[in-house]
N, C-alpha and C positions, 0 to 999 in steps of 0.2 A: 377585583379591589380597588375599591377611591383611593386617589392619592393624597397624602397626606395634606392637612388643612397650611394654608400661607400663615407665618407668625402675627404678618398685617391683620390676615383676618379674625385667627383669634384673640387679638388684641382691640380691632373693632369693639367684638361681642363680647368681652369684657366692659368697657367704657357704656355699650346699650342697655349692659342688662346690670349694670348701675345705675343708670339712667333713670330706669325704670324703679328700680329700686327707691330714690328717690323720690320719685310721681307716688308709686306705691304710698311711702310712710306720709306724705303731703296734704295727699287722700284723705286717710285714714286719722290725720292729727294727732299722730305718731313723730315725738321731738327726735332729728337727727345729730347726730354727731357733727362733727367741724369738716369732719372728711365725707360725709355723708353716709355714714353708716347709722344702724338704727340708735339709738337714745339709749343712755344706761338705764337698768331694769330698780326697781326699788329695791334701797341696800346695799346697790354697789358705789363704788366711792364716786364723789362729787366733782366732778372737772370743771376746771377755771373757764367759764364762757368767753368767745370770741367777742373782741371790744364792735359795737355799734358806731357809728360815727357822729361826732360833735362837731358843730359851728368851730370852724379854725384848729382842728387838726389834725386833716387830711387836705392836699391842695384839690385834691380830686373827688367826686362822686365817688360813694362806696361800693365794689361790687356787690350779683346780688344778694338781696338779706338771706341769711341760712333761715329757713321755714319753722325753726325752733322758736326764733322770736316773736313768730306772728301767731295771732290768734285765727284757728280754721273754726267755721262757723256753718251747717246745711241751710240753708233756705228753701223756700218753695216759690218755686217761681211766679206759679199761679197766685201767690196772696200777694205780689208786689204790686206796685202801680203801673198802670199801663203803659208809661213811657219808659220805663224800666225793663220792662221783658224782651227777652233776645239781648240783649249788649252787655257790654262789660262796662261798669261803672263806679267811677270813687264816689263814697262811701265816707259822713263824718258823723261826728257821734252828738253834734249838736249844731242848731240852727246860723247861732250867732256867736263870738266870744271877747274874752273882756281881759285884758292882764292889765297888771297896777302899776305904774310906775314907783316903785320901794327905793328908801334912800339908797342901796346895795344895788350897785347895774347886776349885780349876780340873778336878783331875784325877781327881774325886771322879763319875765315869762310866766307862760303856760303852759297848763295840758290837756291836751286832748286827746281821741283814739280817729283814728284816719283807717284807709284800706280800701279797698276794689273788692266788686263785688260778680259773680260770673253767672249772667241769668239767663246763657246759650247752653246748648247741649251739647259743647265741645269742651274739651279741652285745652286751656292757652297757659303762657306762660308771659303774664300779665305786669305791665310796669304803669306805676304812677307816680306822675312828679307834681310837684308842690312849689310854688311861690308864692311869698308875701310881702314885694316891693321893699320898701325900708325896713322890713321885720326879718330876723334872718329865722330859717326853719332848719328842724336838725336833721332832717331826712329829705334833701330835694329831690331822691329818685328810692321809689322801692319797686322793688321786680322781684317775681316768687312765683310757684307753681300753679294754677289755679283747676280745678278740677270743676264739670258741669254744675252746677247749681249751690255751690259757694261762695262763700267770703271769708276774703283775711282781712284781719284789724293787726294795728301796728301800735304803740304808744310815739307822742310824738309830743313835740316842744316846740313852741314857736317865742321869740328871744326880741325884746325889742334892746335896741343899742342904745349908748346916751345920746346920738345927734337925731334919735328916730320922734319925730313933731309926736306930741299929744293929739289926740281928734283920732278922726276914720280911716281905716286903712283895710286890706281885704288878702285875704287864703284863696288863692286859686288854684283846685285840683284839679290833675287830668289824667284821664285813663281811654288815649286811639284816639276816638276824636270826641267823647264825652267829657263835658267839665262842671265841677261846681265852685262853687264860689261861695266863702262863710266869710260876712262881717266881723273884722275885728278893733273894736274900742282899746284906743291906750288911752287912760284916764290918769290922771294924779290921787293917790292913795284919800280914800277918805276914813273917817274915824275908826279904830281896829281893823282898819284895813295892810297897815304895813307890816312885813315880817321882821318882829326885832330881832330874830335867834341868827338871819341872814349872814353871813359872813363871818362873825364871831367864832374867836377862837373853841376849841373844843378839845375835852382831856378825857381822856376813858381807866377806867380799874388797870383794860389790858388791850392789846391788839393782834388777834392772828395774820402772823405775816405769810406764814405755808412760804418761805422761802424766799418771797416777794418783798420788801417793807411799804408798797403803795398798793397790796392787793387788796385790803381793807381797812383803809383810813378815816381814822375815828374825826379826824377833819370833811371828809366828804357830808355828814350829816349838814351842814349850816350850807352849802354850795346851791342849794339851789334844783339840783339834779336830782328829779324824782321817778328816773326810767331804773327799774330795779330788775331789768333784764341787764344790766351792766355790773349788777353783782359780782365781786370777785375778778374785778378788771378795774379797782378804782374807786367804786360809787358804792356807798354804805358800810356799815360798821360790823365787824365779828370780832367777839371777844375771845381770849385766849386760854381760858380756863372749862374746858371741858365736864360738864354735870357739876358745875363749881358756883353757888348762887351766896350771895348777890354779886351782881355785875353793875357796874355806875359807870355812866355817860353824862358830864357835864359840859355846860354851855355856860361861859364868861360873854354878861349883857354890854360890859364896856360902861355899867356905871345904872344908878336906878330906876328901873322901868316898871310903870305901870302894867301890869299883863294879868289877860283874862279869859286868853283860851292858849290853848296848847296840842296842838297835831303832832302825832307820833305817825310815820311812818315806818311798817317796819316788812320784811321781806315779803316779796308780795310779784310771783313772774309767773309765767308761764311752766318754768322747768320747777322755781320751788314756792307751790302755793302757802298763803300763810297757814292754813289749818295745820299743814306738816308741818314747815319750817320756820313758819313767824313767833315774834313774841306773844308770850300768851298771857303772863303776870307782871306789873310794875307798878310802880307809885312815882307819882310826878310831884318832887318838892321844888320850892323857891328858897332864895334864901335872902334874907335880911340882916342889920347887923351883925354879920358871919354866924346867925342860925336857921337853920334847915328846917323847914316847915312844908307837910304834906299836902298838897293843896287838891289832888286826884288821884284816883286808886282805876287802875283796870285788874279782870281779873274774868279766868279761861277766852279772852277772844282767841278767834278765827279771823279776824279779819285785817285788812291790809293798814288802811286806813281808819287811825280812830281819834278823836276830836273830843279833847275834855274842856267844858266851860266852868268857869268860877267863878266866886266873887275876886271881882279886883285884888290885889296884891302889890302892895310897891317892892321889888325885888333886883339885884345888880346878877346872880345867875341863876338857871334853873339847875337842874337834874334829876335823870331818868334811872330810878332801883330797877334793876331788871329781877325780876325772883324766880324767872320759868319760860320756859320757852315749848313750842306745839310735840318739836322733837325732841324734849329733856337735853339736850347740850348743849349749843349755844344763847348766844343772845345777839339781834341782829337786828339793825336798825338802818333805815336806809336816809330819812331825812328827820329832821326836828324841827318844826317853827311854832313862833310865839306872837302871839298878836295883843294888843293892849285893846280898853272896853271900847263895844260898838259908838258909844257916844258918853 
């Protein structure tokens, strides 16, 4: 009879099995819980997500990202350019980038998608670094398990601090020995480009605290943060009256402004797709001389971002009247933007 296995051996095997489970889930695109266990099935209670890193909130770069915050996608290595085959390379969803120097520093930012592509025949634990000189990046480090012939993508924000000079900058992404440079233009706002809602006070008909008053703050819908992966940990509004409509979200513009375009960002993340959890029906209203007028409507929406353009109106406040969501439970908005006419 063989001798009983030592406790240290059993512990090592448990760690190995857990690591293989994480890798398998990542390869299959299955979301993981914070402890590495498989994510919830449809209908299970919604857990609060783990916050991602934001400039100024941590003294050091974050630990490796949870795979549930990244989008995993299979790629055909043979269809890639010859220079990318057999390599692990940084990727971005655009060749150049532009940030508008808005009046409020909180909205001097821009969003894009970056990540890594594994065009080799082996699985790796890949690491990506991002650096933009005088500009700030939301994730200086991104690390994740990456199966062969897969790419991992994340939401990424570049912010221009007040001292950053207008003009040309660059974002440099590195994965191993490979480097990708994306030119970044920091420009003064042209007509209709400055976000009139940025940093303005917000009032909501109700707000779901779920035991934490800062979990779904209405004020976050004008803070310039479009990252829906941070929903439930301080970014994005969720009302507190389940299955009761309408809900309202009102933004004070701080005086009369000429408004011609409103952009509504509803909940849209890897775990919470807009077709299931996003806002479905709503009216956009503008206030002038104390009276509200409907300037745009959306019905049967399944997208995460909806842009409304209308004849310019003079308004001192804007209001979203929420009439229904795709899960028929709550109203959820990540960000509300407002702009003047383009000319």
